[in-house]
SETITOR-90277 format. One record per residue (C-alpha): residue number from 1; residue in three letters; x, y, z. Coordinates in nm, 3 decimals, decimal comma, always signed. Example, Ala and Ser with C-alpha at 12.3 -4.5 7.8 and 13.67 -1.06 7.14 Angstrom:
> pos/code/px/py/pz
> 1/ALA/+1,230/-0,450/+0,780;
> 2/SER/+1,367/-0,106/+0,714;
This chain:
> pos/code/px/py/pz
> 1/MET/+0,000/+0,000/+0,000;
> 2/LEU/+0,146/+0,323/-0,106;
> 3/ALA/+0,028/+0,673/-0,138;
> 4/PRO/+0,170/+0,864/-0,431;
> 5/ASN/+0,342/+1,122/-0,219;
> 6/GLY/+0,324/+0,965/+0,121;
> 7/PRO/+0,226/+0,666/+0,322;
> 8/ALA/-0,147/+0,701/+0,288;
> 9/PRO/-0,249/+0,343/+0,250;
> 10/ALA/-0,259/+0,274/-0,121;
> 11/GLN/-0,422/+0,604/-0,192;
> 12/GLU/-0,326/+0,872/-0,435;
> 13/GLY/-0,436/+1,224/-0,495;
> 14/LEU/-0,239/+1,415/-0,233;
> 15/ARG/-0,144/+1,740/-0,403;
> 16/LEU/+0,210/+1,873/-0,400;
> 17/PRO/+0,361/+2,206/-0,505;
> 18/ASP/+0,408/+2,255/-0,878;
> 19/ILE/+0,787/+2,239/-0,887;
> 20/GLY/+0,850/+2,038/-1,199;
> 21/SER/+0,707/+1,860/-1,497;
> 22/SER/+0,819/+1,504/-1,438;
> 23/ALA/+0,844/+1,277/-1,137;
> 24/GLY/+1,222/+1,273/-1,159;
> 25/GLU/+1,235/+1,654/-1,160;
> 26/LEU/+0,976/+1,700/-0,886;
> 27/LEU/+1,181/+1,523/-0,623;
> 28/THR/+1,538/+1,410/-0,664;
> 29/PRO/+1,644/+1,088/-0,488;
> 30/ALA/+1,817/+1,297/-0,222;
> 31/ARG/+1,502/+1,503/-0,169;
> 32/GLN/+1,290/+1,189/-0,146;
> 33/GLU/+1,524/+1,051/+0,119;
> 34/GLU/+1,503/+1,379/+0,309;
> 35/TYR/+1,123/+1,378/+0,317;
> 36/GLY/+1,111/+1,009/+0,406;
> 37/GLY/+1,346/+1,064/+0,699;
> 38/MET/+1,151/+1,368/+0,819;
> 39/MET/+0,828/+1,169/+0,807;
> 40/LEU/+0,981/+0,884/+1,007;
> 41/ARG/+1,106/+1,120/+1,278;
> 42/GLU/+0,770/+1,296/+1,300;
> 43/LEU/+0,589/+0,964/+1,335;
> 44/ARG/+0,822/+0,875/+1,618;
> 45/ASN/+0,745/+1,210/+1,778;
> 46/TYR/+0,372/+1,131/+1,765;
> 47/GLY/+0,427/+0,794/+1,933;
> 48/TYR/+0,327/+0,581/+1,635;
> 49/LEU/+0,649/+0,380/+1,611;
> 50/LEU/+0,747/+0,070/+1,803;
> 51/ASP/+1,127/+0,093/+1,832;
> 52/ASP/+1,259/-0,244/+1,946;
> 53/PRO/+1,606/-0,369/+1,846;
> 54/LEU/+1,506/-0,733/+1,798;
> 55/VAL/+1,189/-0,662/+1,601;
> 56/ASP/+1,358/-0,387/+1,398;
> 57/ASP/+1,649/-0,610/+1,299;
> 58/TRP/+1,415/-0,895/+1,205;
> 59/LEU/+1,205/-0,664/+0,989;
> 60/GLN/+1,502/-0,486/+0,832;
> 61/SER/+1,673/-0,817/+0,752;
> 62/MET/+1,367/-0,916/+0,547;
> 63/GLY/+1,365/-0,577/+0,378;
> 64/ASN/+1,735/-0,599/+0,294;
> 65/ARG/+1,693/-0,945/+0,148;
> 66/LEU/+1,389/-0,852/-0,061;
> 67/GLY/+1,543/-0,522/-0,167;
> 68/ALA/+1,862/-0,693/-0,281;
> 69/HIS/+1,654/-0,916/-0,510;
> 70/SER/+1,421/-0,640/-0,629;
> 71/ASP/+1,432/-0,455/-0,959;
> 72/ARG/+1,625/-0,174/-0,788;
> 73/PRO/+1,881/-0,339/-0,561;
> 74/GLU/+2,076/-0,012/-0,540;
> 75/GLN/+1,784/+0,156/-0,357;
> 76/HIS/+1,817/+0,166/+0,020;
> 77/TYR/+1,502/+0,049/+0,197;
> 78/THR/+1,429/+0,157/+0,553;
> 79/LEU/+1,167/-0,055/+0,726;
> 80/PHE/+1,000/+0,038/+1,052;
> 81/MET/+0,730/-0,104/+1,277;
> 82/MET/+0,415/+0,084/+1,375;
> 83/ARG/+0,259/-0,017/+1,706;
> 84/ASP/-0,096/+0,001/+1,568;
> 85/ARG/-0,286/-0,329/+1,550;
> 86/GLN/-0,477/-0,245/+1,232;
> 87/VAL/-0,376/-0,473/+0,945;
> 88/ASN/-0,180/-0,229/+0,731;
> 89/ALA/+0,147/-0,152/+0,555;
> 90/PHE/+0,263/+0,133/+0,334;
> 91/ALA/+0,559/+0,271/+0,144;
> 92/THR/+0,656/+0,629/+0,090;
> 93/LEU/+0,930/+0,852/-0,048;
> 94/GLY/+1,291/+0,745/-0,020;
> 95/GLY/+1,223/+0,373/+0,017;
> 96/TYR/+1,071/+0,408/+0,364;
> 97/ILE/+0,828/+0,123/+0,435;
> 98/GLY/+0,608/+0,097/+0,743;
> 99/VAL/+0,440/-0,216/+0,875;
> 100/ASN/+0,170/-0,223/+1,140;
> 101/ALA/+0,206/-0,467/+1,426;
> 102/GLY/-0,143/-0,589/+1,338;
> 103/LEU/-0,027/-0,720/+1,003;
> 104/VAL/+0,239/-0,939/+1,165;
> 105/LEU/-0,009/-1,058/+1,427;
> 106/THR/-0,254/-1,154/+1,151;
> 107/ALA/-0,003/-1,339/+0,935;
> 108/GLU/+0,043/-1,712/+0,988;
> 109/ARG/+0,402/-1,731/+0,865;
> 110/GLU/+0,691/-1,508/+0,774;
> 111/ASP/+0,646/-1,566/+0,399;
> 112/GLU/+0,314/-1,381/+0,418;
> 113/VAL/+0,477/-1,079/+0,580;
> 114/ALA/+0,750/-1,097/+0,316;
> 115/ALA/+0,482/-1,103/+0,045;
> 116/VAL/+0,335/-0,775/+0,169;
> 117/LEU/+0,682/-0,622/+0,196;
> 118/ALA/+0,763/-0,736/-0,158;
> 119/HIS/+0,443/-0,568/-0,278;
> 120/GLU/+0,537/-0,241/-0,105;
> 121/ILE/+0,896/-0,258/-0,232;
> 122/SER/+0,754/-0,301/-0,582;
> 123/HIS/+0,559/+0,022/-0,542;
> 124/VAL/+0,897/+0,186/-0,482;
> 125/THR/+1,085/+0,014/-0,763;
> 126/GLN/+0,812/+0,096/-1,015;
> 127/GLN/+0,811/+0,461/-0,900;
> 128/HIS/+0,438/+0,464/-0,826;
> 129/VAL/+0,504/+0,725/-0,557;
> 130/LEU/+0,666/+0,965/-0,800;
> 131/ARG/+0,402/+0,905/-1,064;
> 132/GLY/+0,139/+0,999/-0,809;
> 133/VAL/+0,334/+1,310/-0,717;
> 134/GLU/+0,336/+1,415/-1,081;
> 135/ARG/-0,041/+1,369/-1,106;
> 136/ALA/-0,097/+1,561/-0,784;
> 137/GLN/+0,071/+1,892/-0,862;
> 138/ARG/-0,230/+2,121/-0,879;
> 139/ASP/-0,322/+2,164/-0,510;
> 140/GLN/-0,073/+2,330/-0,280;
> 141/VAL/-0,064/+2,083/+0,010;
> 142/PRO/+0,287/+2,059/+0,157;
> 143/ILE/+0,452/+1,725/+0,104;
> 144/LEU/+0,530/+1,636/+0,464;
> 145/LEU/+0,189/+1,737/+0,597;
> 146/GLY/+0,022/+1,534/+0,326;
> 147/MET/+0,231/+1,230/+0,413;
> 148/LEU/+0,160/+1,259/+0,783;
> 149/ALA/-0,207/+1,330/+0,727;
> 150/ALA/-0,236/+1,016/+0,519;
> 151/ILE/-0,096/+0,804/+0,801;
> 152/VAL/-0,319/+0,967/+1,061;
> 153/ALA/-0,619/+0,895/+0,840;
> 154/ALA/-0,510/+0,535/+0,796;
> 155/GLN/-0,457/+0,451/+1,161;
> 156/ALA/-0,802/+0,399/+1,308;
> 157/ALA/-0,673/+0,377/+1,663;
> 158/GLY/-0,518/+0,720/+1,638;
> 159/GLY/-0,184/+0,838/+1,764;
> 160/THR/-0,046/+0,960/+2,093;
> 161/SER/+0,085/+1,293/+1,971;
> 162/SER/+0,207/+1,529/+2,236;
> 163/GLY/+0,215/+1,815/+1,986;
> 164/GLU/-0,127/+1,976/+1,966;
> 165/ALA/-0,021/+2,241/+1,717;
> 166/SER/+0,143/+1,994/+1,483;
> 167/GLN/-0,152/+1,758/+1,516;
> 168/ALA/-0,387/+2,043/+1,427;
> 169/ALA/-0,181/+2,115/+1,116;
> 170/ILE/-0,208/+1,751/+1,015;
> 171/VAL/-0,584/+1,751/+1,070;
> 172/SER/-0,606/+2,058/+0,846;
> 173/ALA/-0,408/+1,879/+0,576;
> 174/MET/-0,639/+1,580/+0,611;
> 175/GLY/-0,934/+1,806/+0,540;
> 176/LEU/-0,768/+1,944/+0,230;
> 177/ILE/-0,695/+1,603/+0,082;
> 178/GLN/-1,001/+1,412/+0,203;
> 179/GLN/-1,201/+1,457/-0,117;
> 180/ASN/-0,903/+1,380/-0,339;
> 181/GLN/-0,798/+1,048/-0,188;
> 182/ILE/-0,855/+0,757/-0,425;
> 183/ASN/-0,722/+0,405/-0,432;
> 184/TYR/-0,426/+0,310/-0,638;
> 185/THR/-0,520/+0,223/-0,990;
> 186/ARG/-0,574/-0,141/-1,066;
> 187/SER/-0,273/-0,135/-1,295;
> 188/ASN/-0,046/-0,014/-1,015;
> 189/GLU/-0,172/-0,276/-0,774;
> 190/SER/-0,151/-0,549/-1,035;
> 191/GLU/+0,201/-0,443/-1,125;
> 192/ALA/+0,307/-0,440/-0,760;
> 193/ASP/+0,161/-0,789/-0,715;
> 194/ARG/+0,334/-0,921/-1,026;
> 195/ILE/+0,674/-0,767/-0,948;
> 196/GLY/+0,635/-0,851/-0,580;
> 197/ILE/+0,583/-1,222/-0,644;
> 198/ARG/+0,891/-1,222/-0,865;
> 199/THR/+1,088/-1,056/-0,585;
> 200/LEU/+0,958/-1,319/-0,343;
> 201/ALA/+1,083/-1,593/-0,572;
> 202/ARG/+1,423/-1,436/-0,616;
> 203/SER/+1,453/-1,403/-0,238;
> 204/GLY/+1,369/-1,769/-0,174;
> 205/TYR/+1,031/-1,712/-0,010;
> 206/ASP/+0,716/-1,911/-0,086;
> 207/VAL/+0,557/-1,752/-0,392;
> 208/ASP/+0,211/-1,874/-0,282;
> 209/ALA/+0,227/-1,654/+0,028;
> 210/MET/+0,078/-1,345/-0,136;
> 211/ALA/-0,236/-1,525/-0,254;
> 212/ASP/-0,264/-1,706/+0,080;
> 213/PHE/-0,256/-1,381/+0,278;
> 214/PHE/-0,501/-1,204/+0,048;
> 215/ALA/-0,739/-1,500/+0,062;
> 216/ARG/-0,741/-1,510/+0,441;
> 217/LEU/-0,807/-1,136/+0,466;
> 218/SER/-1,085/-1,166/+0,211;
> 219/PHE/-1,240/-1,457/+0,401;
> 220/ALA/-1,229/-1,256/+0,724;
> 221/THR/-1,462/-0,996/+0,576;
> 222/ARG/-1,725/-1,235/+0,444;
> 223/GLY/-2,054/-1,211/+0,622;
> 224/ASN/-1,958/-0,871/+0,759;
> 225/SER/-2,218/-0,735/+0,995;
> 226/GLY/-2,257/-0,394/+1,148;
> 227/GLY/-1,977/-0,291/+1,377;
> 228/TYR/-1,711/-0,512/+1,219;
> 229/SER/-1,405/-0,316/+1,117;
> 230/VAL/-1,276/-0,405/+0,773;
> 231/PRO/-0,895/-0,436/+0,783;
> 232/GLU/-0,739/-0,113/+0,658;
> 233/TYR/-0,527/-0,315/+0,419;
> 234/LEU/-0,841/-0,431/+0,236;
> 235/ARG/-0,975/-0,077/+0,209;
> 236/THR/-0,656/+0,037/+0,040;
> 237/HIS/-0,566/-0,289/-0,137;
> 238/PRO/-0,904/-0,418/-0,260;
> 239/VAL/-0,890/-0,797/-0,271;
> 240/ASN/-1,132/-0,997/-0,483;
> 241/THR/-1,135/-1,343/-0,633;
> 242/THR/-0,976/-1,214/-0,953;
> 243/ARG/-0,679/-1,066/-0,773;
> 244/ILE/-0,630/-1,378/-0,562;
> 245/SER/-0,657/-1,597/-0,872;
> 246/GLU/-0,406/-1,383/-1,059;
> 247/ALA/-0,162/-1,408/-0,769;
> 248/LYS/-0,199/-1,786/-0,769;
> 249/GLN/-0,145/-1,806/-1,145;
> 250/ARG/+0,168/-1,590/-1,125;
> 251/ALA/+0,301/-1,814/-0,851;
> 252/ASP/+0,230/-2,120/-1,063;
> 253/GLN/+0,406/-1,968/-1,360;
> 254/ILE/+0,715/-1,890/-1,154;
> 255/ARG/+0,726/-2,244/-1,019;
> 256/GLY/+0,687/-2,387/-1,367;
> 257/ARG/+0,364/-2,564/-1,282;
> 258/THR/+0,088/-2,664/-1,520;
> 259/VAL/-0,171/-2,390/-1,518;
> 260/THR/-0,537/-2,439/-1,605;
> 261/ALA/-0,663/-2,146/-1,811;
> 262/THR/-1,009/-2,076/-1,949;
> 263/THR/-1,032/-1,884/-2,276;
> 264/THR/-1,329/-1,765/-2,475;
> 265/VAL/-1,346/-1,850/-2,846;
> 266/GLY/-1,610/-1,828/-3,116;
> 267/ASP/-1,760/-2,117/-3,309;
> 268/GLU/-1,838/-2,113/-3,680;
> 269/GLU/-2,174/-1,948/-3,614;
> 270/GLY/-2,027/-1,672/-3,399;
> 271/ASN/-2,135/-1,812/-3,062;
> 272/SER/-1,903/-1,770/-2,764;
> 273/LEU/-1,761/-2,090/-2,625;
> 274/SER/-1,532/-2,158/-2,330;
> 275/ARG/-1,225/-2,369/-2,384;
> 276/VAL/-1,017/-2,514/-2,100;
> 277/GLU/-0,647/-2,541/-2,178;
> 278/ARG/-0,363/-2,701/-1,985;
> 279/VAL/-0,058/-2,481/-2,020;
> 280/THR/+0,281/-2,575/-1,883;
> 281/ALA/+0,451/-2,255/-1,776;
> 282/THR/+0,825/-2,236/-1,750;
> 283/GLY/+1,003/-2,065/-1,468;
> 284/PRO/+1,289/-2,098/-1,221;
> 285/THR/+1,321/-2,428/-1,041;
> 286/PHE/+1,334/-2,475/-0,666;
> 287/THR/+1,543/-2,724/-0,480;
> 288/GLN/+1,490/-2,817/-0,119;
> 289/ALA/+1,790/-2,722/+0,090;
> 290/PRO/+1,892/-2,953/+0,377;
> 291/PRO/+1,811/-2,822/+0,725;
> 292/LEU/+2,083/-2,651/+0,922;
> 293/PRO/+2,197/-2,814/+1,246;
> 294/ALA/+2,013/-2,719/+1,562;
> 295/GLY/+2,312/-2,529/+1,699;
> 296/ARG/+2,369/-2,317/+1,390;
> 297/SER/+2,588/-2,013/+1,446;
> 298/ASN/+2,383/-1,782/+1,223;
> 299/PRO/+2,012/-1,832/+1,296;
> 300/LEU/+1,917/-1,568/+1,038;
> 301/LEU/+2,023/-1,801/+0,755;
> 302/PRO/+1,809/-2,111/+0,813;
> 303/ALA/+1,707/-2,388/+0,581;
> 304/GLY/+1,422/-2,356/+0,338;
> 305/LEU/+1,355/-2,328/-0,030;
> 306/GLU/+1,660/-2,250/-0,240;
> 307/LEU/+1,606/-2,078/-0,573;
> 308/ALA/+1,878/-2,249/-0,775;
> 309/SER/+1,821/-2,096/-1,116;
> 310/LEU/+1,831/-1,740/-0,988;
> 311/GLY/+2,132/-1,798/-0,769;
> 312/ALA/+1,956/-1,670/-0,458;
> 313/THR/+2,181/-1,678/-0,154;
> 314/ALA/+1,897/-1,652/+0,097;
> 315/SER/+1,637/-1,923/+0,130;
> 316/GLY/+1,317/-1,965/+0,323;
> 317/ALA/+1,205/-1,780/+0,632;
> 318/THR/+1,443/-1,661/+0,903;
> 319/GLY/+1,296/-1,900/+1,159;
> 320/TYR/+1,222/-1,618/+1,403;
> 321/PHE/+0,873/-1,523/+1,288;
> 322/PRO/+0,686/-1,680/+1,585;
> 323/TRP/+0,915/-1,503/+1,830;
> 324/ALA/+0,883/-1,169/+1,650;
> 325/GLN/+0,507/-1,212/+1,637;
> 326/GLU/+0,477/-1,277/+2,011;
> 327/ARG/+0,722/-1,003/+2,103;
> 328/LEU/+0,504/-0,765/+1,901;
> 329/ARG/+0,192/-0,897/+2,074;
> 330/ALA/+0,352/-0,820/+2,410;
> 331/LEU/+0,495/-0,478/+2,319;
> 332/SER/+0,195/-0,348/+2,124;
> 333/ALA/-0,059/-0,423/+2,397;
> 334/THR/-0,208/-0,113/+2,556;
> 335/THR/-0,146/-0,234/+2,913;
> 336/VAL/+0,018/-0,524/+3,092;
> 337/ASP/-0,319/-0,648/+3,215;
> 338/THR/-0,458/-0,641/+2,861;
> 339/ALA/-0,163/-0,846/+2,736;
> 340/VAL/-0,197/-1,102/+3,016;
> 341/ARG/-0,568/-1,144/+2,940;
> 342/GLU/-0,487/-1,190/+2,573;
> 343/TYR/-0,246/-1,473/+2,652;
> 344/GLU/-0,496/-1,630/+2,890;
> 345/ALA/-0,747/-1,634/+2,604;
> 346/LEU/-0,489/-1,795/+2,377;
> 347/ARG/-0,423/-2,060/+2,641;
> 348/ARG/-0,791/-2,143/+2,675;
> 349/ALA/-0,835/-2,159/+2,296;
> 350/SER/-0,562/-2,418/+2,248;
> 351/PRO/-0,595/-2,776/+2,374;
> 352/ASN/-0,215/-2,794/+2,405;
> 353/GLY/-0,174/-2,465/+2,586;
> 354/LEU/+0,064/-2,189/+2,480;
> 355/THR/+0,332/-2,252/+2,223;
> 356/PRO/+0,697/-2,187/+2,319;
> 357/ALA/+0,686/-1,854/+2,134;
> 358/GLN/+0,366/-1,755/+2,316;
> 359/ARG/+0,522/-1,849/+2,650;
> 360/TYR/+0,811/-1,620/+2,553;
> 361/GLY/+0,569/-1,338/+2,474;
> 362/LEU/+0,397/-1,376/+2,811;
> 363/ALA/+0,736/-1,370/+2,983;
> 364/VAL/+0,820/-1,045/+2,801;
> 365/VAL/+0,494/-0,901/+2,934;
> 366/ARG/+0,582/-1,008/+3,289;
> 367/LEU/+0,927/-0,846/+3,270;
> 368/ALA/+0,775/-0,513/+3,372;
> 369/GLY/+0,636/-0,621/+3,709;
> 370/GLU/+0,737/-0,981/+3,777;
> 371/PRO/+1,097/-1,026/+3,654;
> 372/ALA/+1,164/-1,329/+3,875;
> 373/VAL/+0,856/-1,509/+3,740;
> 374/ALA/+0,960/-1,417/+3,387;
> 375/ALA/+1,313/-1,544/+3,447;
> 376/THR/+1,187/-1,883/+3,564;
> 377/GLU/+0,981/-1,933/+3,247;
> 378/LEU/+1,261/-1,807/+3,023;
> 379/ARG/+1,508/-2,055/+3,175;
> 380/ARG/+1,268/-2,336/+3,089;
> 381/LEU/+1,244/-2,209/+2,734;
> 382/LEU/+1,621/-2,181/+2,706;
> 383/ASP/+1,659/-2,541/+2,823;
> 384/GLU/+1,427/-2,641/+2,538;
> 385/ASP/+1,601/-2,419/+2,278;
> 386/PRO/+1,957/-2,340/+2,397;
> 387/GLN/+2,055/-2,135/+2,091;
> 388/ASN/+1,757/-1,899/+2,089;
> 389/LEU/+1,902/-1,548/+2,104;
> 390/TRP/+1,564/-1,384/+2,169;
> 391/VAL/+1,508/-1,596/+2,479;
> 392/GLU/+1,862/-1,543/+2,608;
> 393/LEU/+1,838/-1,166/+2,581;
> 394/ALA/+1,503/-1,161/+2,761;
> 395/LEU/+1,644/-1,385/+3,033;
> 396/ALA/+1,939/-1,152/+3,086;
> 397/GLU/+1,699/-0,859/+3,123;
> 398/ALA/+1,485/-1,055/+3,369;
> 399/GLU/+1,787/-1,158/+3,576;
> 400/SER/+1,913/-0,801/+3,599;
> 401/GLN/+1,572/-0,661/+3,690;
> 402/ALA/+1,538/-0,931/+3,957;
> 403/GLY/+1,866/-0,812/+4,114;
> 404/ARG/+2,094/-1,086/+3,976;
> 405/HIS/+2,327/-0,838/+3,808;
> 406/ASP/+2,637/-1,059/+3,799;
> 407/ALA/+2,449/-1,345/+3,631;
> 408/ALA/+2,292/-1,108/+3,378;
> 409/ASN/+2,621/-0,939/+3,294;
> 410/ALA/+2,803/-1,270/+3,259;
> 411/ARG/+2,534/-1,398/+3,024;
> 412/LEU/+2,548/-1,082/+2,813;
> 413/ASP/+2,929/-1,089/+2,804;
> 414/GLN/+2,911/-1,439/+2,662;
> 415/LEU/+2,646/-1,337/+2,407;
> 416/LEU/+2,858/-1,042/+2,297;
> 417/ARG/+3,154/-1,272/+2,236;
> 418/ARG/+2,934/-1,508/+2,036;
> 419/HIS/+2,767/-1,227/+1,840;
> 420/PRO/+3,020/-0,944/+1,800;
> 421/GLY/+2,871/-0,634/+1,642;
> 422/ASN/+2,515/-0,758/+1,693;
> 423/ARG/+2,293/-0,455/+1,753;
> 424/PRO/+2,022/-0,618/+1,970;
> 425/VAL/+2,286/-0,785/+2,190;
> 426/ALA/+2,492/-0,466/+2,234;
> 427/LEU/+2,190/-0,247/+2,302;
> 428/THR/+2,035/-0,494/+2,546;
> 429/TYR/+2,364/-0,524/+2,734;
> 430/ALA/+2,414/-0,146/+2,746;
> 431/ARG/+2,058/-0,081/+2,859;
> 432/VAL/+2,093/-0,341/+3,134;
> 433/LEU/+2,416/-0,172/+3,248;
> 434/VAL/+2,277/+0,181/+3,255;
> 435/ALA/+1,974/+0,056/+3,448;
> 436/GLN/+2,212/-0,086/+3,708;
> 437/GLY/+2,378/+0,254/+3,737;
> 438/GLY/+2,720/+0,366/+3,851;
> 439/GLU/+3,031/+0,497/+3,680;
> 440/ALA/+3,179/+0,152/+3,617;
> 441/ALA/+2,858/+0,034/+3,452;
> 442/GLY/+2,852/+0,349/+3,240;
> 443/ARG/+3,208/+0,295/+3,118;
> 444/ARG/+3,138/-0,067/+3,034;
> 445/ALA/+2,824/+0,037/+2,844;
> 446/GLN/+3,034/+0,284/+2,645;
> 447/GLU/+3,275/+0,004/+2,554;
> 448/VAL/+2,990/-0,219/+2,443;
> 449/LEU/+2,833/+0,048/+2,223;
> 450/ARG/+3,138/+0,210/+2,063;
> 451/PRO/+3,180/-0,055/+1,789;
> 452/LEU/+2,832/+0,042/+1,663;
> 453/LEU/+2,883/+0,418/+1,687;
> 454/ALA/+2,977/+0,475/+1,322;
> 455/GLN/+2,655/+0,312/+1,198;
> 456/ALA/+2,420/+0,459/+1,461;
> 457/GLY/+2,354/+0,801/+1,314;
> 458/ASP/+1,984/+0,729/+1,257;
> 459/ASP/+1,925/+0,503/+1,559;
> 460/PRO/+1,738/+0,683/+1,841;
> 461/VAL/+1,752/+0,382/+2,074;
> 462/PHE/+2,129/+0,372/+2,040;
> 463/GLN/+2,169/+0,749/+2,087;
> 464/GLN/+1,953/+0,757/+2,399;
> 465/THR/+2,135/+0,461/+2,551;
> 466/PHE/+2,479/+0,594/+2,459;
> 467/ALA/+2,390/+0,934/+2,608;
> 468/ARG/+2,296/+0,778/+2,940;
> 469/ALA/+2,610/+0,562/+2,939;
> 470/CYS/+2,830/+0,868/+2,880;
> 471/GLU/+2,647/+1,055/+3,154;
> 472/LEU/+2,711/+0,776/+3,405;
> 473/ALA/+3,076/+0,756/+3,297;
> 474/GLY/+3,124/+1,127/+3,362;
> 475/ASP/+3,160/+1,225/+2,996;
> 476/SER/+2,894/+1,497/+3,003;
> 477/ALA/+3,000/+1,664/+2,678;
> 478/ARG/+2,967/+1,345/+2,476;
> 479/ALA/+2,639/+1,274/+2,656;
> 480/GLY/+2,512/+1,614/+2,545;
> 481/GLU/+2,585/+1,535/+2,182;
> 482/ALA/+2,406/+1,202/+2,202;
> 483/TYR/+2,104/+1,350/+2,381;
> 484/ALA/+2,076/+1,616/+2,108;
> 485/GLU/+2,095/+1,346/+1,841;
> 486/ALA/+1,824/+1,147/+2,018;
> 487/ALA/+1,603/+1,458/+2,028;
> 488/PHE/+1,651/+1,508/+1,654;
> 489/LEU/+1,571/+1,145/+1,571;
> 490/ASN/+1,264/+1,156/+1,794;
> 491/GLY/+1,117/+1,441/+1,589;
> 492/ARG/+1,237/+1,736/+1,797;
> 493/PRO/+1,500/+1,908/+1,576;
> 494/GLU/+1,443/+2,252/+1,730;
> 495/GLN/+1,521/+2,113/+2,074;
> 496/ALA/+1,825/+1,937/+1,931;
> 497/LEU/+1,953/+2,271/+1,794;
> 498/ILE/+1,912/+2,442/+2,132;
> 499/GLN/+2,094/+2,158/+2,308;
> 500/LEU/+2,382/+2,178/+2,060;
> 501/GLU/+2,403/+2,557/+2,087;
> 502/ASN/+2,422/+2,528/+2,466;
> 503/LEU/+2,686/+2,258/+2,432;
> 504/LYS/+2,901/+2,495/+2,225;
> 505/LYS/+2,918/+2,732/+2,523;
> 506/ARG/+3,106/+2,478/+2,733;
> 507/GLY/+3,468/+2,563/+2,794;
> 508/ASP/+3,584/+2,201/+2,812;
> 509/LEU/+3,502/+2,108/+2,450;
> 510/ASP/+3,814/+2,014/+2,253;
> 511/TYR/+3,867/+2,116/+1,892;
> 512/VAL/+3,736/+1,790/+1,746;
> 513/ALA/+3,419/+1,791/+1,957;
> 514/ARG/+3,350/+2,157/+1,878;
> 515/ALA/+3,391/+2,093/+1,506;
> 516/ARG/+3,156/+1,796/+1,533;
> 517/VAL/+2,892/+2,008/+1,709;
> 518/ASP/+2,923/+2,289/+1,454;
> 519/ALA/+2,881/+2,043/+1,168;
> 520/ARG/+2,571/+1,893/+1,327;
> 521/ILE/+2,415/+2,236/+1,382;
> 522/ALA/+2,474/+2,317/+1,016;
> 523/SER/+2,310/+1,992/+0,904;
> 524/ILE/+2,005/+2,016/+1,134;
> 525/THR/+1,922/+2,381/+1,063;
> 526/PRO/+1,786/+2,320/+0,708;
> 527/THR/+1,556/+2,050/+0,846;
> 528/VAL/+1,413/+2,291/+1,103;
> 529/LEU/+1,358/+2,553/+0,833;
> 530/GLU/+1,189/+2,302/+0,602;
> 531/LEU/+0,960/+2,183/+0,882;
> 532/ARG/+0,859/+2,542/+0,951;
> 533/ARG/+0,790/+2,593/+0,580;
> 534/GLN/+0,573/+2,282/+0,587;
> 535/GLY/+0,383/+2,417/+0,889;
> 536/VAL/+0,520/+2,161/+1,137;
> 537/ARG/+0,639/+2,321/+1,462;
> 538/ASP/+0,753/+2,183/+1,795;
> 539/PRO/+0,469/+2,272/+2,035;
> 540/ASP/+0,704/+2,277/+2,335;
> 541/MET/+0,912/+2,543/+2,163;
> 542/GLN/+0,606/+2,749/+2,073;
> 543/ARG/+0,494/+2,761/+2,437;
> 544/ARG/+0,825/+2,907/+2,551;
């Protein structure tokens, strides 16, 4: 689902300034990236995003794999998780692709999530966004406001924006575009399906997954009665029997299966007749790869289908879908009590009780108030699956929160040696350390995070954790830089500028640090000016 100039779910018609005559001239790739990044930061500011290292890495790994096998492998794709439980996904400028938690919770396997991502990536590769921008030049709705308004309109549960002025601006933009929002054309959706299935095949995923997911969503809406909420994905990606059938036929063609086709012909008297034909379609062949050993060192490269003829290096699902699904169930719940009741309902609905992944999700829920209880369950799970990184990280958190700091730190030290440079491991370890407090813990957290520093420019979780680690270690100047970066990434660039300007006044900044601060001020200032031009202001700054 893509909006032509923003992430409105598969809708087009948002009007942008008349600044060119072709999509390529309207917005350069750099400009698209700029607007995509601004949108992501504003969504984070409104509380729409669910920033979790494990979930983010799982989602981004799928995006990287699909993107590498797409029609534009040179395009960088940034995937992010929305905490909303509506079934939805969208793509927008710059290769930014959002997925609602509800979509993952609805899917039955990772291949189905990958199918939706492949569809959204295809909207990017086929430049449907830019084509929509070109068609939408006449009305003067600012780009960023239109993008944000589209998301607000798509998320039925609403956001948790703390910025009343910015929210009011978005509501105004929604009013301007309301009458102009229309679904993607059938040709765009059909093209995204066709290209998406091909991307699925190249990436080693099950090519039947797209039709399977569409069929289940379509079935869920049959017999709709009053009060039932149609999944947002179906409102913006209309699914009918024709579309499902076409997806199945494309999958069959890729696999090289025999396809049954019905054609209409005329007899000698001019009457229409139906003729059933058996057509053997040719396509890439699949070979079944042998399973990896249980103690594999890289769990993100598991066994599955291997696409031999296309030379795909990745095959099958990552193997972590059930764990990602249950972690999302736990983290997207509105309250702890709500999450516990949800798992109790799941337990009653299954004759065999909760699955291991569901037990993990319930333990994640209990981390907040019952860490010792969570640790007991997580140890059982780890005994059953000793190489499960998700369980080990949760257990380390539970041990630390239960006061067993030495055991937690020893476990995380071992994990860091086994997975050097792993973002979820490093961030979990550092967050555990800063929660423990003290100068020694702060210095150790700095050591853990420094190897990731060069790649963490757009990572708010990293910046916030690194800032706190520096603060504990007594490095207040470096903490100030990281806190300013976190403010910027969380959609508060004006506050980031003020923090950096105050930091410049310190007398203990060395030449390198001062140059770094000056450079960051110079790079953030245009963003603040563009946001003001778009009508997006920081409400906290306006009240001062």
